[in-house]
PDB file of N, CA, C and O in Angstrom:
ATOM      1  N   MET A   1     -26.914  51.579 -16.920  1.00  0.00           N
ATOM      2  CA  MET A   1     -26.648  49.870 -16.964  1.00  0.00           C
ATOM      3  C   MET A   1     -27.353  49.372 -15.822  1.00  0.00           C
ATOM      4  O   MET A   1     -27.239  49.989 -14.763  1.00  0.00           O
ATOM      5  N   ASP A   2     -28.033  48.393 -15.880  1.00  0.00           N
ATOM      6  CA  ASP A   2     -28.883  47.381 -14.810  1.00  0.00           C
ATOM      7  C   ASP A   2     -27.927  46.500 -14.549  1.00  0.00           C
ATOM      8  O   ASP A   2     -27.418  45.956 -15.529  1.00  0.00           O
ATOM      9  N   LEU A   3     -27.441  46.133 -13.205  1.00  0.00           N
ATOM     10  CA  LEU A   3     -26.955  45.250 -12.487  1.00  0.00           C
ATOM     11  C   LEU A   3     -27.949  44.001 -12.137  1.00  0.00           C
ATOM     12  O   LEU A   3     -28.967  44.317 -11.523  1.00  0.00           O
ATOM     13  N   ILE A   4     -27.787  42.717 -12.432  1.00  0.00           N
ATOM     14  CA  ILE A   4     -28.692  41.828 -11.749  1.00  0.00           C
ATOM     15  C   ILE A   4     -28.103  40.707 -10.938  1.00  0.00           C
ATOM     16  O   ILE A   4     -26.992  40.297 -11.275  1.00  0.00           O
ATOM     17  N   PRO A   5     -28.734  40.144  -9.872  1.00  0.00           N
ATOM     18  CA  PRO A   5     -27.900  39.072  -9.224  1.00  0.00           C
ATOM     19  C   PRO A   5     -27.594  37.666  -9.856  1.00  0.00           C
ATOM     20  O   PRO A   5     -28.162  37.331 -10.895  1.00  0.00           O
ATOM     21  N   ILE A   6     -27.079  37.199  -9.495  1.00  0.00           N
ATOM     22  CA  ILE A   6     -26.452  35.569  -9.934  1.00  0.00           C
ATOM     23  C   ILE A   6     -27.744  34.963 -10.597  1.00  0.00           C
ATOM     24  O   ILE A   6     -28.858  35.481 -10.674  1.00  0.00           O
ATOM     25  N   GLU A   7     -27.373  33.889 -11.002  1.00  0.00           N
ATOM     26  CA  GLU A   7     -28.687  33.010 -11.891  1.00  0.00           C
ATOM     27  C   GLU A   7     -29.611  32.842 -10.312  1.00  0.00           C
ATOM     28  O   GLU A   7     -29.272  33.074  -9.151  1.00  0.00           O
ATOM     29  N   ARG A   8     -30.686  32.417 -10.816  1.00  0.00           N
ATOM     30  CA  ARG A   8     -31.877  32.116  -9.620  1.00  0.00           C
ATOM     31  C   ARG A   8     -31.524  30.641  -8.680  1.00  0.00           C
ATOM     32  O   ARG A   8     -31.942  30.479  -7.533  1.00  0.00           O
ATOM     33  N   GLY A   9     -30.898  29.901  -9.233  1.00  0.00           N
ATOM     34  CA  GLY A   9     -30.561  28.923  -8.100  1.00  0.00           C
ATOM     35  C   GLY A   9     -29.524  29.589  -7.058  1.00  0.00           C
ATOM     36  O   GLY A   9     -29.795  29.418  -5.869  1.00  0.00           O
ATOM     37  N   GLN A  10     -28.397  30.310  -7.366  1.00  0.00           N
ATOM     38  CA  GLN A  10     -27.671  30.902  -6.173  1.00  0.00           C
ATOM     39  C   GLN A  10     -28.325  31.833  -5.553  1.00  0.00           C
ATOM     40  O   GLN A  10     -28.231  31.793  -4.326  1.00  0.00           O
ATOM     41  N   GLN A  11     -29.005  32.720  -6.037  1.00  0.00           N
ATOM     42  CA  GLN A  11     -29.956  33.679  -5.586  1.00  0.00           C
ATOM     43  C   GLN A  11     -30.667  32.897  -4.377  1.00  0.00           C
ATOM     44  O   GLN A  11     -30.466  33.192  -3.199  1.00  0.00           O
ATOM     45  N   ILE A  12     -31.369  32.051  -4.724  1.00  0.00           N
ATOM     46  CA  ILE A  12     -32.335  30.997  -3.540  1.00  0.00           C
ATOM     47  C   ILE A  12     -31.347  30.697  -2.584  1.00  0.00           C
ATOM     48  O   ILE A  12     -31.482  31.306  -1.523  1.00  0.00           O
ATOM     49  N   TYR A  13     -30.416  29.947  -2.663  1.00  0.00           N
ATOM     50  CA  TYR A  13     -29.279  29.386  -1.999  1.00  0.00           C
ATOM     51  C   TYR A  13     -28.869  30.391  -0.894  1.00  0.00           C
ATOM     52  O   TYR A  13     -28.794  30.196   0.319  1.00  0.00           O
ATOM     53  N   ARG A  14     -28.613  31.549  -1.629  1.00  0.00           N
ATOM     54  CA  ARG A  14     -27.800  32.480  -0.654  1.00  0.00           C
ATOM     55  C   ARG A  14     -29.333  33.374   0.591  1.00  0.00           C
ATOM     56  O   ARG A  14     -29.390  33.682   1.781  1.00  0.00           O
ATOM     57  N   GLU A  15     -30.158  33.448  -0.436  1.00  0.00           N
ATOM     58  CA  GLU A  15     -31.435  34.041   0.463  1.00  0.00           C
ATOM     59  C   GLU A  15     -31.816  32.938   1.824  1.00  0.00           C
ATOM     60  O   GLU A  15     -32.146  33.366   2.930  1.00  0.00           O
ATOM     61  N   ARG A  16     -31.735  31.947   1.597  1.00  0.00           N
ATOM     62  CA  ARG A  16     -32.104  30.779   2.400  1.00  0.00           C
ATOM     63  C   ARG A  16     -31.107  30.985   3.573  1.00  0.00           C
ATOM     64  O   ARG A  16     -31.547  30.946   4.721  1.00  0.00           O
ATOM     65  N   ARG A  17     -29.573  31.237   3.308  1.00  0.00           N
ATOM     66  CA  ARG A  17     -28.767  31.390   4.194  1.00  0.00           C
ATOM     67  C   ARG A  17     -28.439  32.727   5.039  1.00  0.00           C
ATOM     68  O   ARG A  17     -27.623  32.911   5.942  1.00  0.00           O
ATOM     69  N   GLY A  18     -29.499  33.714   4.335  1.00  0.00           N
ATOM     70  CA  GLY A  18     -29.751  35.049   4.968  1.00  0.00           C
ATOM     71  C   GLY A  18     -28.430  35.770   4.471  1.00  0.00           C
ATOM     72  O   GLY A  18     -28.065  36.713   5.173  1.00  0.00           O
ATOM     73  N   LEU A  19     -27.517  35.403   3.154  1.00  0.00           N
ATOM     74  CA  LEU A  19     -26.615  36.128   2.717  1.00  0.00           C
ATOM     75  C   LEU A  19     -27.395  37.063   1.739  1.00  0.00           C
ATOM     76  O   LEU A  19     -28.534  36.776   1.373  1.00  0.00           O
ATOM     77  N   PRO A  20     -26.677  38.310   1.283  1.00  0.00           N
ATOM     78  CA  PRO A  20     -26.839  39.323   0.618  1.00  0.00           C
ATOM     79  C   PRO A  20     -26.807  38.633  -0.818  1.00  0.00           C
ATOM     80  O   PRO A  20     -26.241  37.543  -0.898  1.00  0.00           O
ATOM     81  N   PRO A  21     -27.418  39.236  -2.039  1.00  0.00           N
ATOM     82  CA  PRO A  21     -27.302  38.774  -3.185  1.00  0.00           C
ATOM     83  C   PRO A  21     -25.676  39.130  -3.870  1.00  0.00           C
ATOM     84  O   PRO A  21     -24.903  39.841  -3.227  1.00  0.00           O
ATOM     85  N   LYS A  22     -25.409  38.738  -4.786  1.00  0.00           N
ATOM     86  CA  LYS A  22     -24.162  38.763  -5.341  1.00  0.00           C
ATOM     87  C   LYS A  22     -24.482  39.223  -6.788  1.00  0.00           C
ATOM     88  O   LYS A  22     -25.362  38.738  -7.500  1.00  0.00           O
ATOM     89  N   TYR A  23     -23.437  40.470  -7.194  1.00  0.00           N
ATOM     90  CA  TYR A  23     -23.423  41.216  -8.460  1.00  0.00           C
ATOM     91  C   TYR A  23     -22.612  40.900  -9.348  1.00  0.00           C
ATOM     92  O   TYR A  23     -21.461  40.738  -8.943  1.00  0.00           O
ATOM     93  N   HIS A  24     -22.821  40.727 -10.591  1.00  0.00           N
ATOM     94  CA  HIS A  24     -21.826  40.537 -11.949  1.00  0.00           C
ATOM     95  C   HIS A  24     -21.601  41.436 -13.053  1.00  0.00           C
ATOM     96  O   HIS A  24     -22.638  41.701 -13.661  1.00  0.00           O
ATOM     97  N   ALA A  25     -20.708  41.904 -13.428  1.00  0.00           N
ATOM     98  CA  ALA A  25     -20.135  42.540 -14.472  1.00  0.00           C
ATOM     99  C   ALA A  25     -19.167  41.806 -15.474  1.00  0.00           C
ATOM    100  O   ALA A  25     -18.079  41.384 -15.083  1.00  0.00           O
ATOM    101  N   ARG A  26     -19.526  41.686 -16.577  1.00  0.00           N
ATOM    102  CA  ARG A  26     -18.427  41.170 -17.959  1.00  0.00           C
ATOM    103  C   ARG A  26     -17.634  42.667 -18.226  1.00  0.00           C
ATOM    104  O   ARG A  26     -18.149  43.785 -18.190  1.00  0.00           O
ATOM    105  N   LEU A  27     -16.246  42.320 -18.498  1.00  0.00           N
ATOM    106  CA  LEU A  27     -15.441  43.088 -18.716  1.00  0.00           C
ATOM    107  C   LEU A  27     -15.285  42.950 -20.354  1.00  0.00           C
ATOM    108  O   LEU A  27     -14.752  41.909 -20.739  1.00  0.00           O
ATOM    109  N   LYS A  28     -15.669  43.832 -21.275  1.00  0.00           N
ATOM    110  CA  LYS A  28     -15.217  43.357 -22.074  1.00  0.00           C
ATOM    111  C   LYS A  28     -14.355  44.273 -23.324  1.00  0.00           C
ATOM    112  O   LYS A  28     -14.518  45.490 -23.236  1.00  0.00           O
ATOM    113  N   HIS A  29     -13.388  43.746 -24.562  1.00  0.00           N
ATOM    114  CA  HIS A  29     -12.747  43.975 -25.169  1.00  0.00           C
ATOM    115  C   HIS A  29     -13.182  43.729 -26.547  1.00  0.00           C
ATOM    116  O   HIS A  29     -13.576  42.616 -26.896  1.00  0.00           O
ATOM    117  N   LYS A  30     -13.119  44.786 -27.382  1.00  0.00           N
ATOM    118  CA  LYS A  30     -13.620  44.278 -28.451  1.00  0.00           C
ATOM    119  C   LYS A  30     -14.594  43.482 -28.971  1.00  0.00           C
ATOM    120  O   LYS A  30     -14.523  43.013 -30.107  1.00  0.00           O
ATOM    121  N   GLY A  31     -15.813  43.234 -27.958  1.00  0.00           N
ATOM    122  CA  GLY A  31     -16.660  42.471 -28.082  1.00  0.00           C
ATOM    123  C   GLY A  31     -16.452  41.113 -27.238  1.00  0.00           C
ATOM    124  O   GLY A  31     -17.384  40.355 -26.969  1.00  0.00           O
ATOM    125  N   LYS A  32     -14.927  40.873 -26.800  1.00  0.00           N
ATOM    126  CA  LYS A  32     -14.978  39.265 -26.090  1.00  0.00           C
ATOM    127  C   LYS A  32     -14.884  39.649 -24.825  1.00  0.00           C
ATOM    128  O   LYS A  32     -14.161  40.579 -24.470  1.00  0.00           O
ATOM    129  N   THR A  33     -15.597  38.973 -24.055  1.00  0.00           N
ATOM    130  CA  THR A  33     -15.482  38.898 -22.369  1.00  0.00           C
ATOM    131  C   THR A  33     -13.864  38.549 -22.121  1.00  0.00           C
ATOM    132  O   THR A  33     -13.319  37.520 -22.519  1.00  0.00           O
ATOM    133  N   LEU A  34     -13.122  39.777 -21.274  1.00  0.00           N
ATOM    134  CA  LEU A  34     -12.064  39.148 -20.634  1.00  0.00           C
ATOM    135  C   LEU A  34     -11.855  38.483 -19.265  1.00  0.00           C
ATOM    136  O   LEU A  34     -10.936  37.718 -18.974  1.00  0.00           O
ATOM    137  N   VAL A  35     -12.838  38.891 -18.487  1.00  0.00           N
ATOM    138  CA  VAL A  35     -13.127  38.796 -17.361  1.00  0.00           C
ATOM    139  C   VAL A  35     -14.441  38.702 -17.019  1.00  0.00           C
ATOM    140  O   VAL A  35     -15.254  38.941 -17.912  1.00  0.00           O
ATOM    141  N   ILE A  36     -14.975  38.314 -15.581  1.00  0.00           N
ATOM    142  CA  ILE A  36     -16.272  38.321 -15.235  1.00  0.00           C
ATOM    143  C   ILE A  36     -15.924  38.709 -13.611  1.00  0.00           C
ATOM    144  O   ILE A  36     -15.174  38.032 -12.909  1.00  0.00           O
ATOM    145  N   LEU A  37     -16.603  39.900 -13.183  1.00  0.00           N
ATOM    146  CA  LEU A  37     -16.364  40.541 -11.951  1.00  0.00           C
ATOM    147  C   LEU A  37     -17.473  40.280 -10.940  1.00  0.00           C
ATOM    148  O   LEU A  37     -18.620  40.329 -11.385  1.00  0.00           O
ATOM    149  N   GLN A  38     -17.311  40.020  -9.690  1.00  0.00           N
ATOM    150  CA  GLN A  38     -18.211  39.753  -8.896  1.00  0.00           C
ATOM    151  C   GLN A  38     -18.127  40.997  -7.537  1.00  0.00           C
ATOM    152  O   GLN A  38     -17.110  41.599  -7.195  1.00  0.00           O
ATOM    153  N   GLY A  39     -19.567  41.140  -6.912  1.00  0.00           N
ATOM    154  CA  GLY A  39     -19.455  42.043  -5.754  1.00  0.00           C
ATOM    155  C   GLY A  39     -20.560  41.850  -4.925  1.00  0.00           C
ATOM    156  O   GLY A  39     -21.495  41.121  -5.257  1.00  0.00           O
ATOM    157  N   ASP A  40     -20.514  42.455  -3.865  1.00  0.00           N
ATOM    158  CA  ASP A  40     -21.446  42.571  -3.206  1.00  0.00           C
ATOM    159  C   ASP A  40     -22.497  43.624  -3.440  1.00  0.00           C
ATOM    160  O   ASP A  40     -23.644  43.287  -3.146  1.00  0.00           O
ATOM    161  N   SER A  41     -22.368  44.492  -3.780  1.00  0.00           N
ATOM    162  CA  SER A  41     -23.216  45.456  -4.433  1.00  0.00           C
ATOM    163  C   SER A  41     -23.103  46.133  -5.968  1.00  0.00           C
ATOM    164  O   SER A  41     -21.977  46.065  -6.461  1.00  0.00           O
ATOM    165  N   GLU A  42     -23.897  46.623  -6.585  1.00  0.00           N
ATOM    166  CA  GLU A  42     -23.835  47.216  -7.739  1.00  0.00           C
ATOM    167  C   GLU A  42     -22.467  48.178  -7.764  1.00  0.00           C
ATOM    168  O   GLU A  42     -21.499  48.155  -8.524  1.00  0.00           O
ATOM    169  N   GLN A  43     -22.743  48.922  -6.769  1.00  0.00           N
ATOM    170  CA  GLN A  43     -21.740  50.183  -6.616  1.00  0.00           C
ATOM    171  C   GLN A  43     -20.120  49.317  -6.750  1.00  0.00           C
ATOM    172  O   GLN A  43     -19.172  49.752  -7.403  1.00  0.00           O
ATOM    173  N   GLU A  44     -20.126  48.156  -6.040  1.00  0.00           N
ATOM    174  CA  GLU A  44     -18.588  47.428  -5.760  1.00  0.00           C
ATOM    175  C   GLU A  44     -18.240  46.843  -6.847  1.00  0.00           C
ATOM    176  O   GLU A  44     -17.078  46.816  -7.252  1.00  0.00           O
ATOM    177  N   VAL A  45     -19.451  46.190  -7.562  1.00  0.00           N
ATOM    178  CA  VAL A  45     -18.583  45.721  -8.806  1.00  0.00           C
ATOM    179  C   VAL A  45     -18.198  46.668 -10.223  1.00  0.00           C
ATOM    180  O   VAL A  45     -17.543  46.339 -11.212  1.00  0.00           O
ATOM    181  N   GLN A  46     -18.886  47.980  -9.890  1.00  0.00           N
ATOM    182  CA  GLN A  46     -18.801  48.839 -10.920  1.00  0.00           C
ATOM    183  C   GLN A  46     -17.356  49.437 -10.478  1.00  0.00           C
ATOM    184  O   GLN A  46     -16.547  49.589 -11.393  1.00  0.00           O
ATOM    185  N   GLU A  47     -17.037  49.720  -9.429  1.00  0.00           N
ATOM    186  CA  GLU A  47     -15.530  50.178  -8.729  1.00  0.00           C
ATOM    187  C   GLU A  47     -14.444  48.852  -9.468  1.00  0.00           C
ATOM    188  O   GLU A  47     -13.403  49.005 -10.107  1.00  0.00           O
ATOM    189  N   ARG A  48     -14.857  48.110  -9.247  1.00  0.00           N
ATOM    190  CA  ARG A  48     -13.820  46.679  -9.556  1.00  0.00           C
ATOM    191  C   ARG A  48     -13.645  46.888 -10.988  1.00  0.00           C
ATOM    192  O   ARG A  48     -12.490  47.026 -11.390  1.00  0.00           O
ATOM    193  N   ALA A  49     -14.579  46.933 -11.797  1.00  0.00           N
ATOM    194  CA  ALA A  49     -14.744  46.859 -13.311  1.00  0.00           C
ATOM    195  C   ALA A  49     -13.601  48.119 -13.709  1.00  0.00           C
ATOM    196  O   ALA A  49     -12.569  48.064 -14.376  1.00  0.00           O
ATOM    197  N   GLN A  50     -14.153  49.070 -13.115  1.00  0.00           N
ATOM    198  CA  GLN A  50     -13.177  50.487 -13.657  1.00  0.00           C
ATOM    199  C   GLN A  50     -11.797  50.705 -12.943  1.00  0.00           C
ATOM    200  O   GLN A  50     -11.105  51.614 -13.402  1.00  0.00           O
ATOM    201  N   ARG A  51     -11.326  50.019 -11.922  1.00  0.00           N
ATOM    202  CA  ARG A  51      -9.980  49.674 -11.379  1.00  0.00           C
ATOM    203  C   ARG A  51      -9.401  49.051 -12.699  1.00  0.00           C
ATOM    204  O   ARG A  51      -8.542  49.566 -13.415  1.00  0.00           O
ATOM    205  N   LEU A  52     -10.104  47.710 -12.905  1.00  0.00           N
ATOM    206  CA  LEU A  52      -9.099  47.043 -13.884  1.00  0.00           C
ATOM    207  C   LEU A  52      -8.794  47.589 -14.912  1.00  0.00           C
ATOM    208  O   LEU A  52      -7.643  47.629 -15.346  1.00  0.00           O
ATOM    209  N   ILE A  53     -10.094  48.250 -15.624  1.00  0.00           N
ATOM    210  CA  ILE A  53      -9.678  49.098 -16.678  1.00  0.00           C
ATOM    211  C   ILE A  53      -8.779  50.147 -16.459  1.00  0.00           C
ATOM    212  O   ILE A  53      -8.262  50.790 -17.373  1.00  0.00           O
ATOM    213  N   ASP A  54      -8.619  50.298 -15.487  1.00  0.00           N
ATOM    214  CA  ASP A  54      -7.453  51.525 -15.609  1.00  0.00           C
ATOM    215  C   ASP A  54      -6.244  51.472 -15.556  1.00  0.00           C
ATOM    216  O   ASP A  54      -5.435  52.323 -15.926  1.00  0.00           O
ATOM    217  N   VAL A  55      -5.980  50.010 -14.883  1.00  0.00           N
ATOM    218  CA  VAL A  55      -4.860  49.747 -14.543  1.00  0.00           C
ATOM    219  C   VAL A  55      -4.044  48.845 -15.966  1.00  0.00           C
ATOM    220  O   VAL A  55      -2.843  48.810 -16.237  1.00  0.00           O
ATOM    221  N   LEU A  56      -5.522  48.003 -16.878  1.00  0.00           N
ATOM    222  CA  LEU A  56      -4.862  47.129 -17.947  1.00  0.00           C
ATOM    223  C   LEU A  56      -5.075  47.954 -19.293  1.00  0.00           C
ATOM    224  O   LEU A  56      -4.437  47.563 -20.270  1.00  0.00           O
ATOM    225  N   PHE A  57      -5.946  49.105 -19.444  1.00  0.00           N
ATOM    226  CA  PHE A  57      -6.385  49.550 -20.776  1.00  0.00           C
ATOM    227  C   PHE A  57      -5.926  50.967 -20.437  1.00  0.00           C
ATOM    228  O   PHE A  57      -6.875  51.656 -20.813  1.00  0.00           O
ATOM    229  N   SER A  58      -5.153  51.648 -20.020  1.00  0.00           N
ATOM    230  CA  SER A  58      -5.069  52.936 -19.954  1.00  0.00           C
ATOM    231  C   SER A  58      -4.783  53.742 -21.405  1.00  0.00           C
ATOM    232  O   SER A  58      -4.633  54.958 -21.528  1.00  0.00           O
ATOM    233  N   CYS A  59      -4.760  53.042 -22.138  1.00  0.00           N
ATOM    234  CA  CYS A  59      -4.767  53.990 -23.298  1.00  0.00           C
ATOM    235  C   CYS A  59      -5.551  53.306 -24.370  1.00  0.00           C
ATOM    236  O   CYS A  59      -5.663  53.898 -25.443  1.00  0.00           O
ATOM    237  N   GLU A  60      -6.265  51.801 -24.174  1.00  0.00           N
ATOM    238  CA  GLU A  60      -7.586  51.915 -24.810  1.00  0.00           C
ATOM    239  C   GLU A  60      -8.819  52.192 -24.810  1.00  0.00           C
ATOM    240  O   GLU A  60      -9.449  52.272 -23.756  1.00  0.00           O
ATOM    241  N   GLU A  61      -9.356  52.380 -25.976  1.00  0.00           N
ATOM    242  CA  GLU A  61     -10.742  53.388 -25.627  1.00  0.00           C
ATOM    243  C   GLU A  61     -11.980  52.549 -25.980  1.00  0.00           C
ATOM    244  O   GLU A  61     -13.118  53.017 -25.974  1.00  0.00           O
ATOM    245  N   ASP A  62     -11.592  50.907 -26.379  1.00  0.00           N
ATOM    246  CA  ASP A  62     -12.799  49.889 -26.997  1.00  0.00           C
ATOM    247  C   ASP A  62     -13.050  49.006 -26.101  1.00  0.00           C
ATOM    248  O   ASP A  62     -13.376  47.873 -26.454  1.00  0.00           O
ATOM    249  N   VAL A  63     -12.943  49.364 -24.692  1.00  0.00           N
ATOM    250  CA  VAL A  63     -13.053  48.427 -23.502  1.00  0.00           C
ATOM    251  C   VAL A  63     -14.763  48.828 -22.844  1.00  0.00           C
ATOM    252  O   VAL A  63     -15.119  49.916 -22.393  1.00  0.00           O
ATOM    253  N   THR A  64     -15.451  47.784 -22.954  1.00  0.00           N
ATOM    254  CA  THR A  64     -16.792  48.179 -22.016  1.00  0.00           C
ATOM    255  C   THR A  64     -16.860  47.562 -20.985  1.00  0.00           C
ATOM    256  O   THR A  64     -15.987  46.800 -20.570  1.00  0.00           O
ATOM    257  N   ILE A  65     -18.475  47.953 -20.151  1.00  0.00           N
ATOM    258  CA  ILE A  65     -18.528  46.980 -19.102  1.00  0.00           C
ATOM    259  C   ILE A  65     -19.992  46.626 -19.143  1.00  0.00           C
ATOM    260  O   ILE A  65     -20.875  47.481 -19.214  1.00  0.00           O
ATOM    261  N   GLU A  66     -20.215  45.305 -19.094  1.00  0.00           N
ATOM    262  CA  GLU A  66     -21.312  44.796 -19.418  1.00  0.00           C
ATOM    263  C   GLU A  66     -22.050  44.029 -18.139  1.00  0.00           C
ATOM    264  O   GLU A  66     -21.542  42.966 -17.784  1.00  0.00           O
ATOM    265  N   HIS A  67     -23.231  44.516 -17.423  1.00  0.00           N
ATOM    266  CA  HIS A  67     -23.671  44.044 -16.467  1.00  0.00           C
ATOM    267  C   HIS A  67     -24.401  42.611 -16.776  1.00  0.00           C
ATOM    268  O   HIS A  67     -25.088  42.456 -17.786  1.00  0.00           O
ATOM    269  N   THR A  68     -24.246  41.873 -16.083  1.00  0.00           N
ATOM    270  CA  THR A  68     -24.939  40.177 -16.344  1.00  0.00           C
ATOM    271  C   THR A  68     -25.792  40.082 -15.034  1.00  0.00           C
ATOM    272  O   THR A  68     -26.449  39.068 -14.798  1.00  0.00           O
TER     273      THR A  68
END
């Protein structure tokens, strides 16, 4: 799974201010987006998504993380 920074306009804004890029992941259930998570690193956004899955869907198997 590849994570990419947020859209180019926001990326330029953050670069000009010396801020690091943000990363996003979509948490989907049965093909529908439930939440879009944001983090300062690929690892952070992955961990947030996994924690949310663990809490909300401990018995569900049809939950995916899609990086945007």
